[in-house]
C-alpha positions as CSV (number, residue, x, y, z in Angstrom):
1,X,18.8,21.5,-5.7
2,X,20.9,18.6,-7.0
3,X,19.6,16.4,-4.3
4,X,16.0,17.3,-5.2
5,X,16.6,16.4,-8.8
6,X,18.2,13.1,-7.8
7,X,15.2,12.3,-5.6
8,X,12.7,13.1,-8.3
9,X,14.7,11.1,-10.9
10,X,14.8,8.1,-8.6
11,X,11.1,8.3,-8.0
12,X,10.2,8.9,-11.6
13,X,11.3,5.4,-12.7
14,X,8.4,4.1,-14.7
15,X,9.7,0.6,-14.5
16,X,10.0,0.6,-10.8
17,X,6.6,2.2,-10.3
18,X,5.1,-0.4,-12.7
19,X,6.6,-3.2,-10.6
20,X,5.4,-1.5,-7.4
21,X,1.9,-1.2,-8.7
22,X,1.9,-4.8,-9.9
23,X,3.0,-6.0,-6.5
24,X,0.2,-3.9,-5.0
25,X,-2.3,-5.8,-7.2
26,X,-0.9,-9.1,-5.9
27,X,-1.1,-7.7,-2.3
28,X,-4.8,-6.8,-2.9
29,X,-5.5,-10.4,-4.0
30,X,-3.9,-11.7,-0.8
31,X,-5.7,-9.2,1.3
32,X,-9.1,-10.0,-0.1
33,X,-8.6,-13.8,-0.1
34,X,-7.3,-13.8,3.4
35,X,-10.1,-11.5,4.7
36,X,-12.8,-13.5,2.9
37,X,-11.4,-16.9,4.1
38,X,-11.4,-15.7,7.7
39,X,-14.9,-14.3,7.6
40,X,-16.6,-17.0,5.5
41,X,-14.5,-20.0,6.6
42,X,-13.8,-19.3,10.2
43,X,-16.4,-16.7,11.2
44,X,-13.9,-14.1,12.2
45,X,-15.4,-10.6,12.7
46,X,-14.9,-8.6,9.6
47,X,-12.8,-5.8,11.1
48,X,-10.4,-8.3,12.6
49,X,-10.3,-10.4,9.4
50,X,-9.5,-7.2,7.5
51,X,-6.6,-6.4,9.8
52,X,-5.1,-9.9,9.3
53,X,-5.7,-9.7,5.5
54,X,-3.9,-6.3,5.4
55,X,-0.9,-7.7,7.3
56,X,-0.7,-10.8,5.1
57,X,-0.7,-8.5,2.1
58,X,2.0,-6.3,3.6
59,X,4.2,-9.3,4.2
60,X,3.7,-10.6,0.7
61,X,4.3,-7.2,-0.9
62,X,7.4,-6.7,1.1
63,X,8.8,-10.1,0.1
64,X,8.1,-9.4,-3.6
65,X,9.4,-5.8,-3.5
66,X,12.5,-7.0,-1.7
67,X,13.2,-9.6,-4.4
68,X,12.0,-7.8,-7.5
69,X,11.0,-4.1,-7.4
70,X,13.9,-2.9,-5.2
71,X,16.2,-6.0,-5.5
72,X,19.3,-3.9,-6.3
73,X,18.8,-1.8,-3.2
74,X,19.4,-2.4,0.5
75,X,22.2,-4.2,2.4
76,X,22.1,-8.0,2.4
77,X,21.7,-10.0,5.5
78,X,19.0,-10.8,8.0
79,X,19.3,-7.7,10.2
80,X,19.1,-5.2,7.4
81,X,16.2,-7.1,5.8
82,X,14.4,-7.2,9.1
83,X,14.9,-3.4,9.5
84,X,13.5,-2.8,6.0
85,X,10.6,-5.1,6.9
86,X,9.8,-3.1,10.0
87,X,10.1,0.2,8.1
88,X,7.8,-1.2,5.3
89,X,5.2,-2.2,7.9
90,X,5.2,1.3,9.4
91,X,5.0,2.9,5.9
92,X,2.1,0.6,4.9
93,X,0.3,1.2,8.1
94,X,0.5,4.9,7.4
95,X,-0.9,4.2,3.9
96,X,-3.9,2.4,5.5
97,X,-4.4,5.3,7.9
98,X,-4.4,7.7,4.9
99,X,-7.0,5.6,3.1
100,X,-9.2,5.5,6.1
101,X,-9.0,9.3,6.6
102,X,-9.7,10.1,2.9
103,X,-12.7,7.7,2.8
104,X,-14.0,9.1,6.1
105,X,-13.4,12.7,5.1
106,X,-15.0,12.4,1.6
107,X,-18.0,10.6,3.1
108,X,-18.5,13.5,5.5
109,X,-19.2,15.7,2.6
110,X,-22.7,14.2,2.5
111,X,-22.8,14.1,-1.3
112,X,-25.0,11.7,-3.3
113,X,-24.5,10.2,-6.7
114,X,-27.6,8.0,-7.0
115,X,-27.8,5.5,-9.9
116,X,-30.6,3.0,-10.1
117,X,-31.5,3.7,-6.4
118,X,-27.9,3.1,-5.2
119,X,-25.8,5.9,-3.8
120,X,-22.4,5.5,-5.6
121,X,-20.9,8.1,-3.2
122,X,-20.5,5.3,-0.7
123,X,-18.0,3.7,-3.2
124,X,-16.4,6.6,-5.0
125,X,-14.1,7.6,-2.1
126,X,-12.5,4.1,-2.1
127,X,-10.6,4.3,-5.4
128,X,-9.6,7.9,-4.6
129,X,-8.2,6.8,-1.3
130,X,-6.4,3.8,-2.8
131,X,-4.8,6.0,-5.5
132,X,-3.6,8.4,-2.9
133,X,-2.3,5.6,-0.8
134,X,-0.4,4.0,-3.7
135,X,1.4,7.2,-4.4
136,X,2.2,7.8,-0.7
137,X,3.4,4.2,-0.3
138,X,5.5,4.3,-3.4
139,X,7.3,7.5,-2.3
140,X,7.7,6.4,1.3
141,X,8.8,2.9,0.4
142,X,11.2,4.2,-2.1
143,X,12.7,6.9,0.2
144,X,12.3,5.3,3.7
145,X,12.3,1.5,3.3
146,X,14.7,1.0,0.3
147,X,16.3,4.4,0.3
148,X,16.6,4.8,-3.5
149,X,18.5,8.0,-3.3
150,X,21.3,6.6,-1.1
151,X,24.5,6.1,-3.1
């Protein structure tokens, strides 16, 4: 029971979550900018451009989280940092999969929310999926990548 309380306390840090969410916003900018540049500037197929944009965002978010959000955690050195980077990539890939599954699942409900002739139901699942992914990524990054409960 003590371990559960320690874990909840570590995850409940409002400051850390605020930093994490801020870093996510920066990552979103890099994702969108990279994806757009590849599609518009280089004619890359949208799906491939999105994969590259997502990976650029993951790298940027890792670097900022490593230096700011979780700076007091993790062993120093190249090898421990590389291990955290690989774990972070796996965690973030899981977050992307969750987003995809939520959007796909909610769209399968075949609901409609038509406003001015446009079906908002095509957009509504996206922020729901992003919110779920942010929470999942925060918990997984905290516990798996940076191991906030490790003494």
